C-alpha positions in Angstrom: 0.0 0.0 0.0 1.0 3.6 -0.7 -0.4 6.6 1.1 -0.4 10.0 -0.5 -1.0 13.2 1.3 -1.4 16.5 -0.5 -0.9 20.0 0.9 -0.6 23.6 -0.3 -4.0 24.3 -1.5 -5.8 27.5 -0.7 -7.5 30.7 -1.9 -5.6 33.0 -4.3 -6.5 35.8 -6.6 -6.3 35.4 -10.4 -2.8 35.8 -11.6 -1.3 34.5 -8.3 0.6 31.4 -7.6 0.4 28.3 -5.4 2.6 25.3 -4.9 1.0 22.0 -4.2 3.0 19.2 -2.6 2.4 15.4 -2.3 4.2 13.1 0.1 4.2 9.4 -0.5 4.7 6.8 2.3 4.3 3.1 2.7 5.5 0.8 -0.1 6.9 3.6 -2.1 9.0 2.8 -5.2 10.9 5.3 -7.4 9.6 3.4 -10.4 6.2 5.0 -9.9 5.1 7.6 -12.3 3.3 10.4 -10.5 0.6 12.8 -11.6 -1.8 15.5 -10.6 -5.5 15.4 -11.5 -8.3 17.9 -10.6 -12.0 17.9 -10.3 -13.9 21.1 -10.7 -17.4 21.6 -9.3 -19.9 19.8 -11.5 -17.2 18.4 -13.8 -15.4 15.1 -14.2 -11.9 14.5 -12.9 -9.3 15.6 -15.5 -5.6 15.0 -16.0 -3.4 18.0 -15.2 0.3 16.9 -15.3 2.4 13.8 -14.9 6.1 13.1 -14.4 8.0 9.8 -15.1 9.7 7.7 -12.5 13.1 9.3 -13.1 11.8 12.8 -13.7 13.0 12.8 -17.3 9.5 13.0 -18.9 6.7 15.4 -18.1 3.3 15.9 -19.7 0.7 18.7 -19.2 -2.8 19.2 -20.3 -3.0 22.0 -22.8 -4.8 24.5 -20.5 -2.0 24.5 -18.0 1.1 24.2 -20.2 3.5 27.1 -19.7 1.8 28.0 -16.3 2.2 24.8 -14.2 5.4 22.9 -13.5 5.5 19.4 -12.1 8.6 18.1 -10.3 9.7 15.3 -8.0 12.3 14.5 -5.4 12.7 10.8 -5.2 14.9 11.0 -2.1 12.0 12.6 -0.3 9.2 10.7 -2.0 7.5 14.0 -3.0 6.0 15.4 -6.1 5.2 19.1 -6.4 3.0 21.2 -8.7 4.0 24.8 -9.1 1.0 26.8 -10.4 1.6 30.3 -11.7 -0.7 32.8 -13.5 -3.7 31.1 -11.9 -7.1 31.6 -13.5 -10.6 31.2 -12.0 -11.1 28.1 -14.2 -8.2 26.4 -12.3 -10.5 26.2 -9.3 -10.8 22.5 -8.3 -9.9 19.9 -5.9 -6.4 18.7 -6.9 -5.4 15.0 -6.4 -2.0 13.4 -6.4 -1.8 9.9 -7.9 0.8 7.2 -8.6 1.1 4.5 -11.2 3.5 1.6 -11.5 5.0 2.6 -14.8 8.7 2.8 -15.6 10.1 5.6 -17.6 7.0 7.1 -19.0 4.0 9.2 -18.3 0.3 8.4 -18.7 -2.9 10.4 -18.6 -5.5 7.7 -18.1 -6.7 7.9 -14.5 -7.6 4.2 -14.6 -3.9 3.3 -14.7 -3.2 5.1 -11.4 -3.2 2.8 -8.4 -3.1 5.1 -5.5 -4.7 8.5 -4.8 -4.5 11.2 -2.2 -7.5 12.7 -0.5 -7.2 16.0 -2.4 -6.5 19.6 -1.7 -8.8 22.5 -2.6 -7.6 25.3 -4.8 -9.8 28.3 -5.2 -8.9 31.2 -7.6 -11.0 34.3 -7.3 -11.5 36.7 -10.1 
């Protein structure tokens, strides 16, 4: 089992920044790809960003590319999401997830084995 705990959410004005962090514990394995998803009110969960096990590959959904940066520290079992130039449409609950995938990133939520409880991000206009 792997436990994921997110932190860093909050309320910010449009144009501001937040940094989300996710700490993994339990049977962690640096072969795990990691990702961030989000669920906005009344919408389905969507992929935001992913990073490969070694950190060499990253992937972003189009709407956040150039504004968000995903990174990981395998020594600390953490993955971060730096969010800049935030927009009201970024308001959502953000979830951290892991998948047992070596050297690649994936967008399909069904391939992720473990999920955190989520952290709320609210961007005011």
